[in-house]
N, C-alpha and C positions, 0 to 999 in steps of 0.2 A: 503493500500499500504505500509505504513511504517512498518506494522506488518509483511508483506511478506519479506521485506528486512531484517528485524531482524531475521527471521527464517532461510532465506538464509545464512546470516552471521554466525548464530549459526551452521548451518549444515556444512559450510566450516571450521569453527574452529574445529568441532568435527572430520571432515575428516583429518584435518592437525594433530590433537592429535592422531588419530588412526595410521596414518603413522608414527608418532614418537614412538608410542608404540611398533610397530613391526620392527622398524628400526634395521639395523645390529648391532648397537652399544648396543642394549639391548639383543642380543642373547646369550652373554655369561652367563647372568643370568636366561634364559628362559629354560623350560623343553626340547625344541627342540634344545638346543645347540649342543649335540652330533650328531644328525642327520645333522644339518647344517655344522659342521666340516667334516663329512663323505662326504657330497655333494661337498664341496669345494676341499676336498682331491682328490675325484674321478676325478673331472674335471682337477685338476693339474697334476695327474698321467696320465690321458688320453693325455693331451697335450704333456707331456714329452715322452710318448711312440710313440705318432705319429711323433713328431719331429725327435727322434732317429731313428725311422723305415725308415722315408723318406730320411733323411740325410745320413744314413749309407747304406741303400739300392742303392739309387741313386749314391752314392759316390763309392760303390763297382762296379756297372755297368760301370760308366765312367772310373774308374781306370783299370779294367781288359780289356775294349775296347781299352783304349789307349795304354796298353801293346801290345796287339794282333797287333793294327795298327803300333806300332814302328817297328815291325819285318816283317810285311807284306805289309804296307799300307792299305788303306781302299777298294781299287778296284785295282785288278791285271790284267794287259793286257799281254798276252803272245802268243805264237804259239799254233794253235789248237791241235797240236799233243803233246804238253807238258803234262806230267801227275803230274807235281809238285813235283815230288820226288827230292831228293838233287842232283842227277847227271844225269838227263836225259832231260835238257832243250834243246830244239831245238832252235838255235839263230834266232832272228828277227832283221831287220834293225832298227836302231834309227832314220833314216831319215824318218820322218813321218810328216804329215800335223799338227798333234796335239802335236808335241814336238818342242821346249821346253815350249810352253804355249798351254794348252788345253781350248781353248775359245769357241769351239762349243757347249759345254754343260755347262749350268749354274749350279753353286754350286761346281765346282772343284777349290781348291785353291792352289794345288801344284802337279807337276808330276816330277818323278825322275826315272833313270835307275838303274837296278840292274842285277846281275847275281850270281848264287851260285853253289857250288860244293862240293860233299862230300869228306872227307879226314880223316886221322888219325894224331893226334898229338903224338909224342913219347918223352919220356924223358929216362934217363938212366935206370929207374926201372919200368916205366909203359907206358901205351898208352891209347888213348880215341878216339872214333869216334866222328868227329864234321862235322858241315856244315860251310864252309867258305863263307860268304856273301860278294860278291863284290859290291862296291858302288862307285860313282863319286863325282865330286866337286858339283853336284846339289842336294846333298842329304840333307834332313832336319834333323838336329841334335837335334831338339826341345825335343823329348822324351829321347834320350840317354844322353843329358846333365843333365836331371834330375836323370837319373840312375847312373851317373858317381860317384864312390866312392873314387877313386884314380888316380892319374895321369892326363892325359889330353886326349882330343879327336884327333884322327889322322887327318893329314892334307893330302888330296889327290887332292889339287887344283893345285900342281905344277908337278914336274917329279916323275916318278913311285918310290915308296919307299917301305920298308918293315914293315911299322908301322901297328899294329893291336890293335883292342879292344877286350878284352877277359872278360869273366864272373868271378865273384868272386867265383862261385861254381866250375868252372874248375880249377881256380888257387889254391884253396885249395885242390881239388881232386888229382891234378897232382903235388902239391908242387912247385908251380911256384910263382914268385914275379914280381913286376914292373921291367922293363928293361932286363928281362931274354929273351934269344933266344929260340924260339919255332920252332922245325923242324916238317913239316907237309908233309905227304905223300899222294899222290893222284894217283888213278888207271889210267893207261894208256888207251887211247881209243882202241889202239891195245893190246888185252889181252896177247898176246905172248911176249910183252916188259914188263921190269920191271917198278914198280911204279915211278912217277917222284916226286921230292921233292922240297920244298920251305922252306927257313928260314924266319921267321918273328920275329919281336921285339915288346914285350909288352910296349905299351906307355900309355894305359889306362885300368883300371878294372872297370866293371859295374856290377850292381846287380838290375835287374828289379823286383825280387821277384816272377817271373813267371818261375818256374823250368823247365818247358817244353821246354823253349827257352833257358834259361840260360845254360842248360847243353849240348847244341848242338852249338849255333851261335858264330863264330869269324867274326868280322867285318874288312875287308881289302880292298885294292884298287882293282877295278873291272878290271884293265888292267892285273892283275895276272890271274884271271879267264879266260880272253880273250887269253893270251899267253898258258895256260895250255890246253885250248879247240882248240887252233889254229884257233881262230876267227880272223876276221878283226877288226880294231878299230871301224868300224860302227856297228858291230854286238854285241847284248846284249841278256841277257836271258829274261828280262821282263821290263814292265813299272809299277811303283806303283804310284796310285793316291790317294790323300787326299781330303776329301770333307768338306764343310763348315758345313753341318748339318747331323750329322750321322743318325738321325731318317729318312732321306730321301734316305739313301743309296741304298735301292732296286731299287727306281724309277731312280736315277741317274745312277746306274749300267746298267739298261736296255738302257737308252739314250746313255751311252757310248758305249755299245755293237753295237747299230745302227750306230754309228759315226766312228767305227774303221775299217770297211771293212770286207769282207768276209774271209780274211785269218788269221784274229786275233780274239782271244777268250777273254772274259772278266769273272772275277770271283770275287765276293765280299767276304770280309772276313766272312760275315754271312754265306755264303755258304761254304766256305772252313773250317770253324770251327763251323759247324751247331751245334754240341752238346754243346759247350760252350755257344753259344748265346741263345740256348733254355733253358739252365739252368738259364741264367741271366734274360730271359723273365718271369720266374716264380716269380722273385723278385717282379714285378708289381702286380701280383695277391696277393702275401703276404703282400705287403704294403697296398693295398686297403682293404684287409680282416682285418688287424690290426686297420686301421683307422675306418672302419665300427663298429668294436666290441667296440673300445674305445668310440666313440661317443654314441653307444647304452647305454654303462655302465654308462656314465656320465649323459646322459639323464635320465635313470631310477632312478639314485640317486637324481636328481633334482626334478623329479615328487614325489619321496617319501618325500623329504624335504618340498615341497610345500603343499602336503596333510597333513603333520604333522603340519605345520604352520596353515593351515585352521582349523584343528580340536582344536589347542590350542587357537585360536582367535575366536571361533564360537560365543561367547557371544558379542564380539566387532562387528562382522558382523551383528548380529541381532540388536544392538543399532544403527549401521549406517543405516541399512535398515529402521528401525523405523523412524529415522530422516529424511528420504526421499531420501538417496543416492540410485542411480541405481545400478543394478547389475554390469554393466561394470565398474563404478566408483570404486566399491569395489574390483573387480578383478584386476583392474589396480594397486591398492596398493600392492597386493601380487605379481603381475608380475613385478613391478618396484624393489621390494625388491629381488626377485629371480634373476633378471637381475644383480643386484649388486653382488650376490654371484657368478654368472657365470664370471663376469669380475675379481672378486678376484681370482678365480681358474685359469682364463686365465693368470693373471699377474704372479702368483707364478709358474705356469706350464712353461711359457716362460723363466722366470728368471732361473729356475733350468735346464730346458732342454737345452736351448742355452749355459748356463754356462758348462754343461757337454760336449757338442759337441766341444765347444772351447778348453776345457781341453784336449779332445782326439785329436783334430786337432794339437795342438801345443806341447803336452806332450807325445802322443802315449802311453795312459794309458792301452789300451786293445789290446794285440798282437793276431794275428790269424796265424793258420797253413797254410803256403804257399802251402803245398801239396794238400790241400783241397779247399782253397779260392783264390789261386793264388797271394795273398798279404801277407805282413808280419804283418800288423796291420790294424784294422778297419778304412777305409777312411771315411772321413767327406765331405759332399756337402752342403755348406750353401749358401742359396739364399734367399733374401727377398720375392720374389714372392711365393714360396710354404709356407713360414711361415705365410705370410698374408692370403693366401687362407685357411689354416688349422684353423687359428684363427676366421676368419669370418665364414667359414662354420661350425665350432663347435658352435659359438654363435648363429647363426641363427636356427641350427637344435635343439639345446637345448632349445632355446626360443620357437620355434614352438612347441615342444612336451609339453610345459607347459601350452599352451592354452586349451588343452582338460581338464586336472584336474581342472583348474581354473573355469571351467564351473559348478563345484559342487556348487559354491557359490551362483549361481542363483536358486539352488534348496533348499536352506537353509530358513526356515520359520522365520520371525522376532521373533514371540511369543515364538516358540519352542527354538530358539537359545538364547533368553534372559535367559530362565529358564534352559538352557543346563549347566550341571556341569561336 
């Protein structure tokens, strides 16, 4: 009995020594050192690429979506005969059961009234076609306060005034500046009569980075549009709704349609700007593809590193087996050390990846062409949730891929292994 205990202690001691022999501290002097470094580097680069692809991909989706919502709302309620051109809105009454609070559908956070009319702004030397979007005191300035680059936001909560918000694109194109008077001409509903004009004063200049909208929109008081169209105070062009969760916009849009009656139509911005959102949806596939490739590359490198370690320590495996260690006990030695390598790779990958993302978020290191991407710089979306999922997913998948090559250890014969050189 004492002899058995002595053998057991001896085996445990040898097991401990074996683990120390192949510990990460000894990799620097081992033959497998370059392979180990490559495996760690592959995991670190994989994490960096995954973090960047998710943060910038989701960031770009959110940024473009917010810009489209800023000019249109998430869901638009209008007259059935409206074709959404700049100058053909058929008025609807703002006296509706769902206004000013849309409570019959869950997920609506805000509703506001708008109207738009096409016009031409003219200076002494130039002219430009625009869309004057009329808004009221219920307008949510959340997005435009972020876009504002000069001046202030107009105040439409009191009496009718001539304040407007104009884009920096138009001010540069028309050689305008803050405080200038802008004469805007509007076609008369009666084509036999001359155009009507309005004088506006520039109180704020915005830059959304979305040129498709910046080159068109002026933001003015809705009462100007009502007067130009000879509408009553109760008549507006459309309602704009904003939702809490944009991922549910299609379902919410259907519910809104069912709640607004037969004389009103609803349109989500996904439907109105179908091509833009189809393009954004491609980002989900690209992100998933990048994540899959990076995990596969990292896993293959870890498998290679583990196989090299096993070959390098074949004699040690034979000695441990001869002393009575089970196959699983020996496999655990290599799996534990491979796990350490994965953790090291994850640490450096997160440190570098999150560092680069923070640098981009606050210092705007990488600009983008707004004509192609609708933004001036690569936007960054940082959230602990997806960072955690990427790290845990990478760790589990890489570790799972190591179980198969570690099975080779059970095929090693102690006699042949001890003689192996």
